MARVEX-153251 format. One record per residue (C-alpha): x, z, y; residue number from 1; residue in one letter. Coordinates in Angstrom, 3 decimals. Each point is the difference from the previous one (the first is absolute). Example, Ala and Ser with C-alpha at 12.3 -4.5 7.8 and 13.67 -1.06 7.14 Angstrom:
MARVEX-153251
[pt [12.300,7.800,-4.500],1,'A']
[pt [1.370,-0.660,3.440],2,'S']
//
This chain:
MARVEX-153251
[pt [0.000,0.000,0.000],1,'M']
[pt [1.359,-1.001,3.407],2,'L']
[pt [0.045,2.857,2.515],3,'V']
[pt [1.142,-0.635,3.605],4,'P']
[pt [1.759,2.933,1.676],5,'L']
[pt [-1.830,-0.739,3.264],6,'S']
[pt [-3.385,0.357,-1.745],7,'W']
[pt [1.022,3.299,-1.616],8,'L']
[pt [0.891,1.288,3.461],9,'K']
[pt [-3.656,-0.452,0.965],10,'E']
[pt [-0.763,3.068,-2.159],11,'Y']
[pt [3.255,1.990,-0.140],12,'V']
[pt [2.625,0.870,2.603],13,'D']
[pt [2.996,-1.374,-1.923],14,'I']
[pt [3.280,1.203,1.498],15,'D']
[pt [2.447,-1.183,-2.665],16,'V']
[pt [1.663,-3.373,-0.484],17,'E']
[pt [-1.476,-2.511,-2.435],18,'A']
[pt [2.742,0.453,-2.614],19,'K']
[pt [-0.376,3.779,0.061],20,'E']
[pt [-3.754,-0.330,-0.436],21,'L']
[pt [0.593,-2.317,-2.963],22,'E']
[pt [2.208,2.660,-1.635],23,'E']
[pt [-2.619,2.682,0.595],24,'K']
[pt [-2.693,-2.184,-1.587],25,'L']
[pt [2.255,-0.496,-3.039],26,'F']
[pt [0.500,3.761,-0.285],27,'S']
[pt [-3.780,0.469,-0.193],28,'C']
[pt [-0.509,-2.528,-2.782],29,'G']
[pt [-0.739,-3.176,1.961],30,'F']
[pt [2.151,-2.932,-1.052],31,'E']
[pt [0.855,-2.069,3.060],32,'V']
[pt [0.818,-3.313,-1.664],33,'E']
[pt [1.263,-1.459,3.271],34,'E']
[pt [0.232,0.928,3.660],35,'S']
[pt [0.963,-2.407,2.726],36,'Y']
[pt [-0.080,-0.503,3.740],37,'E']
[pt [-2.572,-2.607,1.056],38,'V']
[pt [2.685,-1.862,1.956],39,'G']
[pt [2.768,0.621,-2.565],40,'K']
[pt [1.273,-3.594,0.243],41,'D']
[pt [-0.017,-0.124,3.810],42,'I']
[pt [2.950,1.146,2.126],43,'S']
[pt [1.537,-0.749,3.383],44,'G']
[pt [-3.240,-1.127,1.684],45,'V']
[pt [-0.714,1.213,3.537],46,'V']
[pt [-2.461,-0.571,2.822],47,'V']
[pt [1.035,-2.961,2.148],48,'G']
[pt [-1.250,-1.147,3.407],49,'L']
[pt [0.211,-3.746,0.627],50,'V']
[pt [1.242,-0.291,3.594],51,'E']
[pt [0.472,-3.789,0.061],52,'E']
[pt [-1.498,-2.701,-2.201],53,'C']
[pt [0.835,-3.678,0.439],54,'E']
[pt [-0.958,-2.921,-2.257],55,'P']
[pt [2.743,-1.948,-1.745],56,'I']
[pt [-0.667,-3.682,0.853],57,'P']
[pt [-1.555,-2.170,-2.719],58,'E']
[pt [-0.471,2.947,-2.386],59,'T']
[pt [-2.596,2.706,-0.663],60,'H']
[pt [2.702,2.607,0.655],61,'L']
[pt [0.582,2.312,2.936],62,'H']
[pt [3.224,1.654,1.075],63,'V']
[pt [-0.651,3.580,1.087],64,'C']
[pt [1.853,2.762,1.757],65,'K']
[pt [-1.073,3.203,-1.737],66,'V']
[pt [0.578,3.544,1.237],67,'N']
[pt [0.600,2.299,-3.011],68,'V']
[pt [1.256,2.975,1.976],69,'G']
[pt [3.653,-1.072,0.124],70,'G']
[pt [2.239,-0.753,2.951],71,'A']
[pt [-0.852,-3.707,-0.119],72,'E']
[pt [-3.030,-1.894,-1.328],73,'P']
[pt [0.378,-1.968,-3.224],74,'L']
[pt [-0.493,-3.745,-0.199],75,'Q']
[pt [-2.398,-0.789,-2.830],76,'I']
[pt [-1.574,-3.320,-1.004],77,'C']
[pt [-3.619,0.211,-1.123],78,'C']
[pt [-2.524,-2.524,-1.314],79,'G']
[pt [-3.145,2.150,0.173],80,'A']
[pt [-2.820,-1.367,2.134],81,'D']
[pt [-0.882,3.395,1.505],82,'N']
[pt [3.396,0.914,1.435],83,'V']
[pt [0.027,0.399,3.784],84,'H']
[pt [1.846,1.831,2.752],85,'A']
[pt [-1.249,3.537,0.431],86,'G']
[pt [-1.035,0.387,-3.645],87,'G']
[pt [1.271,2.767,-2.264],88,'K']
[pt [0.806,-0.895,-3.606],89,'Y']
[pt [2.023,1.361,-2.941],90,'P']
[pt [3.622,-1.183,0.152],91,'V']
[pt [2.204,-0.070,-3.096],92,'A']
[pt [3.528,0.593,1.258],93,'L']
[pt [3.145,-1.427,-1.559],94,'E']
[pt [0.417,1.657,-3.414],95,'G']
[pt [-3.692,0.943,-0.224],96,'A']
[pt [-2.003,-0.510,-3.188],97,'Q']
[pt [-3.501,-1.491,-0.045],98,'V']
[pt [-2.147,-1.944,-2.451],99,'Y']
[pt [0.689,-3.697,-0.533],100,'A']
[pt [-3.091,-2.206,0.015],101,'T']
[pt [-0.783,-3.398,-1.466],102,'A']
[pt [-0.837,-3.043,2.121],103,'K']
[pt [-3.595,1.222,0.283],104,'D']
[pt [1.349,3.076,1.861],105,'H']
[pt [-2.310,2.153,-2.157],106,'V']
[pt [1.557,0.129,-3.479],107,'T']
[pt [2.852,2.505,-0.268],108,'I']
[pt [3.080,-1.209,-1.874],109,'E']
[pt [2.265,3.042,-0.082],110,'G']
[pt [1.999,1.435,2.892],111,'T']
[pt [2.617,-1.406,2.344],112,'M']
[pt [2.762,1.272,2.271],113,'K']
[pt [0.030,-1.181,3.608],114,'I']
[pt [3.139,-1.746,1.197],115,'K']
[pt [1.016,-1.695,3.224],116,'K']
[pt [-0.553,-3.723,-0.103],117,'G']
[pt [-0.820,-3.134,1.954],118,'K']
[pt [-3.246,-1.938,0.322],119,'L']
[pt [0.130,-3.424,1.639],120,'R']
[pt [3.317,0.963,1.534],121,'G']
[pt [-1.262,3.302,1.458],122,'Y']
[pt [1.535,3.269,-1.170],123,'E']
[pt [-2.535,2.424,-1.480],124,'S']
[pt [0.972,3.678,-0.337],125,'C']
[pt [-2.866,1.453,-1.985],126,'G']
[pt [-3.585,-0.855,-0.923],127,'M']
[pt [-3.398,0.678,1.500],128,'L']
[pt [-2.256,1.062,-2.892],129,'C']
[pt [-3.486,-0.608,-1.306],130,'S']
[pt [-2.063,2.642,-1.765],131,'G']
[pt [0.627,-1.650,-3.373],132,'T']
[pt [3.763,0.207,0.474],133,'E']
[pt [-0.437,3.764,0.345],134,'L']
[pt [-2.222,0.261,-3.077],135,'G']
[pt [-3.189,0.530,1.987],136,'L']
[pt [-3.447,-1.558,-0.228],137,'N']
[pt [-3.124,0.213,2.147],138,'E']
[pt [-1.231,3.131,-1.788],139,'D']
[pt [3.275,1.869,0.500],140,'L']
[pt [0.404,-0.901,3.679],141,'Y']
[pt [-2.330,-1.955,2.302],142,'P']
[pt [1.365,-3.425,0.853],143,'G']
[pt [2.431,-0.076,-2.926],144,'A']
[pt [-2.007,-2.750,-1.682],145,'G']
[pt [0.656,-2.479,2.819],146,'Y']
[pt [2.365,-2.846,-0.895],147,'N']
[pt [2.301,0.758,2.901],148,'G']
[pt [1.802,2.954,1.535],149,'L']
[pt [-1.359,3.513,-0.420],150,'L']
[pt [-1.085,1.139,3.464],151,'V']
[pt [0.962,3.603,0.753],152,'L']
[pt [-1.770,2.346,2.449],153,'P']
[pt [0.919,-0.316,3.657],154,'E']
[pt [1.155,3.617,0.096],155,'D']
[pt [2.365,-0.374,-2.981],156,'A']
[pt [3.450,1.297,0.897],157,'E']
[pt [2.552,-2.824,0.268],158,'V']
[pt [2.800,0.438,-2.538],159,'G']
[pt [-1.908,2.530,-2.105],160,'A']
[pt [-0.100,-0.328,-3.787],161,'D']
[pt [-3.274,-1.730,-0.928],162,'V']
[pt [-0.489,1.967,-3.227],163,'K']
[pt [-1.751,3.047,1.525],164,'P']
[pt [-1.984,-2.266,2.336],165,'L']
[pt [-1.287,-2.141,-2.888],166,'L']
[pt [-0.247,2.997,-2.389],167,'Q']
[pt [2.554,-1.594,-2.294],168,'L']
[pt [1.586,3.467,-0.316],169,'D']
[pt [-2.964,1.193,-2.094],170,'D']
[pt [0.587,0.845,-3.671],171,'W']
[pt [-1.957,-0.880,-3.140],172,'I']
[pt [0.009,2.170,-3.131],173,'F']
[pt [-1.000,-1.665,-3.263],174,'D']
[pt [-1.226,2.975,-2.025],175,'I']
[pt [-0.907,-0.057,-3.690],176,'A']
[pt [-3.121,2.129,-0.454],177,'I']
[pt [-0.443,1.430,-3.495],178,'T']
[pt [-3.387,-0.086,-1.752],179,'A']
[pt [-0.493,3.763,0.407],180,'N']
[pt [0.144,-0.222,3.818],181,'R']
[pt [-2.871,-2.236,1.097],182,'P']
[pt [-0.344,2.286,3.036],183,'D']
[pt [3.199,-1.601,1.285],184,'C']
[pt [-1.186,-3.606,-0.266],185,'E']
[pt [-0.402,-0.149,3.781],186,'S']
[pt [1.955,0.472,3.207],187,'I']
[pt [-1.839,3.252,0.737],188,'F']
[pt [0.617,1.227,-3.551],189,'G']
[pt [3.755,-0.452,0.455],190,'I']
[pt [-0.257,1.542,3.471],191,'A']
[pt [-1.424,3.188,-1.551],192,'R']
[pt [3.030,0.177,-2.277],193,'E']
[pt [2.397,-0.638,2.889],194,'V']
[pt [-1.677,2.764,2.006],195,'A']
[pt [0.548,2.407,-2.898],196,'A']
[pt [3.612,-1.135,-0.483],197,'I']
[pt [0.816,0.496,3.697],198,'L']
[pt [-2.189,3.094,0.381],199,'N']
[pt [-1.957,-1.726,2.763],200,'K']
[pt [-3.731,-0.117,0.736],201,'P']
[pt [-1.825,-3.153,-1.037],202,'V']
[pt [-2.290,-1.729,2.482],203,'K']
[pt [-3.255,-1.119,-1.597],204,'T']
[pt [-1.216,-3.498,0.953],205,'P']
[pt [-3.025,-0.013,2.296],206,'A']
[pt [-3.108,-0.560,-2.119],207,'L']
[pt [-2.664,0.512,2.661],208,'D']
[pt [-2.416,-2.705,1.079],209,'Y']
[pt [-3.277,-0.278,1.885],210,'T']
[pt [-3.164,-1.266,-1.621],211,'E']
[pt [-2.278,-2.144,2.136],212,'S']
[pt [-3.093,0.836,-2.031],213,'G']
[pt [-0.503,-3.663,-0.941],214,'I']
[pt [-0.759,-0.428,-3.689],215,'T']
[pt [-0.683,-2.900,-2.330],216,'K']
[pt [-3.666,0.631,-0.753],217,'D']
[pt [-0.902,0.165,-3.656],218,'G']
[pt [3.572,-0.477,-1.198],219,'F']
[pt [0.671,1.629,-3.382],220,'T']
[pt [3.037,0.782,-2.131],221,'V']
[pt [-0.447,0.520,-3.740],222,'T']
[pt [2.572,0.653,-2.738],223,'V']
[pt [-0.937,-0.935,-3.567],224,'D']
[pt [3.414,0.825,-1.473],225,'A']
[pt [0.857,3.528,1.183],226,'P']
[pt [2.639,0.298,-2.731],227,'D']
[pt [1.939,-2.804,1.721],228,'L']
[pt [-1.033,0.820,3.567],229,'C']
[pt [-0.746,3.706,0.563],230,'P']
[pt [-0.257,-0.451,3.781],231,'R']
[pt [-0.756,-2.939,2.254],232,'Y']
[pt [-0.463,0.166,3.775],233,'I']
[pt [-1.098,-2.874,2.237],234,'A']
[pt [-0.124,0.184,3.790],235,'H']
[pt [-1.609,-2.510,2.345],236,'Y']
[pt [1.739,-1.018,3.256],237,'V']
[pt [-1.754,-2.274,2.489],238,'S']
[pt [1.065,-1.919,3.126],239,'D']
[pt [3.351,-0.879,-1.532],240,'V']
[pt [2.322,-2.427,1.766],241,'K']
[pt [2.576,-1.610,-2.259],242,'I']
[pt [3.393,-0.413,1.621],243,'G']
[pt [3.633,1.019,-0.202],244,'E']
[pt [1.070,3.524,-0.858],245,'S']
[pt [2.040,2.015,2.508],246,'P']
[pt [3.749,-0.599,-0.072],247,'E']
[pt [0.815,3.417,-1.500],248,'W']
[pt [-2.290,-0.605,-2.974],249,'M']
[pt [1.315,-3.512,-0.648],250,'K']
[pt [3.570,1.312,0.099],251,'R']
[pt [-0.637,2.854,-2.415],252,'R']
[pt [-1.725,-2.292,-2.481],253,'L']
[pt [2.840,-2.524,0.271],254,'A']
[pt [2.559,2.709,-0.768],255,'L']
[pt [-1.765,0.751,-3.301],256,'V']
[pt [-0.302,-3.679,-0.886],257,'G']
[pt [-3.543,-0.818,1.142],258,'I']
[pt [-0.738,-2.806,2.450],259,'G']
[pt [-2.644,0.508,2.659],260,'S']
[pt [-3.282,-1.883,-0.573],261,'I']
[pt [-2.563,1.418,2.427],262,'S']
[pt [-0.889,3.386,1.429],263,'N']
[pt [-2.665,0.828,-2.625],264,'V']
[pt [2.034,-1.149,-3.007],265,'V']
[pt [3.108,1.693,1.386],266,'D']
[pt [-1.899,3.286,0.267],267,'I']
[pt [-0.654,0.004,-3.755],268,'T']
[pt [3.647,-0.790,-0.781],269,'N']
[pt [1.192,2.611,2.482],270,'Y']
[pt [-2.113,2.755,-1.572],271,'I']
[pt [1.206,-1.037,-3.453],272,'L']
[pt [3.625,0.448,1.061],273,'K']
[pt [-0.516,3.007,2.278],274,'E']
[pt [-2.245,2.147,-2.216],275,'L']
[pt [0.157,-1.698,-3.401],276,'G']
[pt [-3.724,-0.772,0.002],277,'Q']
[pt [-0.916,-3.605,-0.823],278,'P']
[pt [-2.799,-1.353,2.183],279,'M']
[pt [-1.830,-3.266,0.359],280,'H']
[pt [-2.014,-1.591,2.781],281,'A']
[pt [-2.989,-2.285,-0.653],282,'F']
[pt [-1.594,-2.309,2.546],283,'D']
[pt [-3.441,1.591,0.169],284,'S']
[pt [-1.767,-3.330,0.592],285,'S']
[pt [1.084,-1.221,-3.452],286,'Y']
[pt [-1.246,3.093,-1.833],287,'I']
[pt [-3.328,-1.114,-1.490],288,'E']
[pt [-2.844,2.283,-0.965],289,'G']
[pt [1.056,2.729,2.468],290,'N']
[pt [1.803,1.835,-2.787],291,'A']
[pt [3.278,0.854,-1.683],292,'I']
[pt [-0.196,0.331,-3.756],293,'H']
[pt [2.959,1.249,-2.098],294,'V']
[pt [-0.235,-1.014,-3.654],295,'R']
[pt [1.805,-1.434,-2.990],296,'R']
[pt [0.247,-3.775,0.095],297,'A']
[pt [-2.285,-2.099,-2.206],298,'H']
[pt [1.702,-1.930,-2.764],299,'D']
[pt [1.432,-3.287,1.376],300,'K']
[pt [-1.108,0.870,3.536],301,'E']
[pt [2.270,-1.672,2.566],302,'K']
[pt [1.503,0.921,3.347],303,'I']
[pt [2.373,-1.749,2.405],304,'M']
[pt [2.342,2.420,1.734],305,'T']
[pt [1.476,-0.166,3.490],306,'L']
[pt [3.000,-1.968,-1.249],307,'D']
[pt [-2.388,-2.726,-1.236],308,'E']
[pt [0.536,0.745,-3.694],309,'K']
[pt [-3.041,-0.030,-2.276],310,'E']
[pt [-0.307,2.522,-2.828],311,'F']
[pt [-2.326,0.213,-2.981],312,'E']
[pt [-0.866,3.634,-0.575],313,'L']
[pt [-1.307,2.224,-2.783],314,'N']
[pt [-1.576,3.444,-0.244],315,'E']
[pt [3.430,1.680,0.144],316,'N']
[pt [0.360,-1.108,3.628],317,'N']
[pt [-1.556,1.988,2.827],318,'L']
[pt [-1.543,-2.021,2.820],319,'V']
[pt [-1.471,0.735,3.401],320,'I']
[pt [-3.177,-2.026,0.507],321,'C']
[pt [-2.515,-0.499,2.751],322,'D']
[pt [-3.648,-0.460,-0.905],323,'G']
[pt [0.731,-3.389,-1.565],324,'V']
[pt [3.642,-0.592,-0.955],325,'K']
[pt [3.454,1.541,-0.496],326,'P']
[pt [1.878,0.364,3.306],327,'V']
[pt [3.156,1.773,-1.189],328,'A']
[pt [2.103,0.889,-3.017],329,'L']
[pt [-0.048,3.785,0.247],330,'A']
[pt [3.332,1.476,1.025],331,'G']
[pt [1.759,-3.383,-0.177],332,'I']
[pt [-1.202,-2.591,2.523],333,'M']
[pt [-3.021,-1.041,2.020],334,'G']
[pt [-2.005,-3.145,-0.564],335,'G']
[pt [0.388,-3.150,2.056],336,'L']
[pt [-3.774,-0.063,0.516],337,'N']
[pt [0.020,3.102,2.242],338,'S']
[pt [3.379,-0.197,1.743],339,'E']
[pt [0.533,0.934,3.632],340,'I']
[pt [-0.189,-3.120,2.170],341,'R']
[pt [0.630,-0.750,3.665],342,'D']
[pt [-3.775,0.031,0.441],343,'T']
[pt [-0.507,3.443,-1.593],344,'T']
[pt [-2.089,2.291,2.216],345,'E']
[pt [-0.884,2.839,-2.395],346,'A']
[pt [2.037,1.530,-2.797],347,'V']
[pt [-0.636,2.165,-3.028],348,'I']
[pt [3.056,2.094,-0.825],349,'F']
[pt [0.524,1.137,-3.580],350,'E']
[pt [1.929,3.098,-1.042],351,'S']
[pt [-0.287,1.009,-3.642],352,'A']
[pt [1.521,1.770,-2.975],353,'K']
[pt [0.397,-2.187,-3.059],354,'F']
[pt [1.258,0.937,-3.474],355,'A']
[pt [3.673,-0.909,0.181],356,'R']
[pt [0.347,-0.983,-3.663],357,'D']
[pt [-2.860,-2.493,0.333],358,'N']
[pt [1.472,-1.536,3.150],359,'I']
[pt [3.411,-0.273,-1.644],360,'R']
[pt [-1.420,-1.655,-3.135],361,'K']
[pt [-2.145,-2.426,2.003],362,'S']
[pt [2.919,-0.915,2.249],363,'S']
[pt [2.220,-0.744,-2.991],364,'R']
[pt [-2.645,-1.796,-2.020],365,'A']
[pt [-0.919,-2.283,2.906],366,'L']
[pt [3.556,-0.440,1.205],367,'G']
[pt [-1.162,1.060,3.460],368,'Q']
[pt [2.123,2.592,1.765],369,'S']
[pt [-0.252,1.360,3.537],370,'S']
[pt [1.204,2.907,2.121],371,'D']
[pt [-3.318,1.724,-0.664],372,'S']
[pt [0.234,-0.347,-3.763],373,'S']
//
């Protein structure tokens, strides 16, 4: 399980270095299979201010004078279309290490060391960097997905190391959780352990919310297989506006290997990682019969999941149905027929307890695995 140090600090005041924390986790029975700095492959990159920017005739290149905090500005040639005088960008100095990209400027092909060189007869003493060359994407830092230079804030200190600014100095712990510690299959679960290890108080995530009093009239939830689903909760949310998640949420999900999709979908993934509780969101307008019905699948009943794979089921599989059809494989993945869309205006959130052995067997038998399963 991937655990970012920055996310742990949301719940515990951690005052030890990452390597010391790793050792303390080991001493308490948690095997840290790997720990690494997010920007482990990046070095020698600072904030640069482009003071002059002139086009090189008959090319797409510009020759720039870049202030990196030294006695004299550096001359650097740059082919990005968004370079301009007055802009602040990451500058890889001579001897720096960044990621090498393919011709598409997106695919990473290892790392490279920066050397002085010449472009079209102009000396170039460094490199102005894109987000990709620093290992960033749009979820990790806004603007990093642009196929050009990464634009830094106007108040960024010239000459300062970009790692703290871009949060590349964060650490990731890859922790092996044993079967007897399901309480630690979440960021908050590990945070509780860290709080105990460091003898610090743990800060509980805010769980408060305000109900508007709006309900989905006549909506029912029934469970026909209580042995496989001892508890199922559905909650209706209206006046939803689908859009992007806030930057902090997109970043945290990216650090644990999940790409941002939309605010509602990201919420379910965030809760899964934060608290260890799988959730699912249904577009309410596609739930027929004004009902959720939890039951064993009928023999040869079919469902198409969110990844557009169709499965033929049997009575050993648990399904979530509306009043007409299956809309999710319980504990594994939602159905394509009730997915959150750009047009979604009302949502039904699911939070349930499913029999883990049944979910595991269904996942293996169907060859369908997910973070939830």
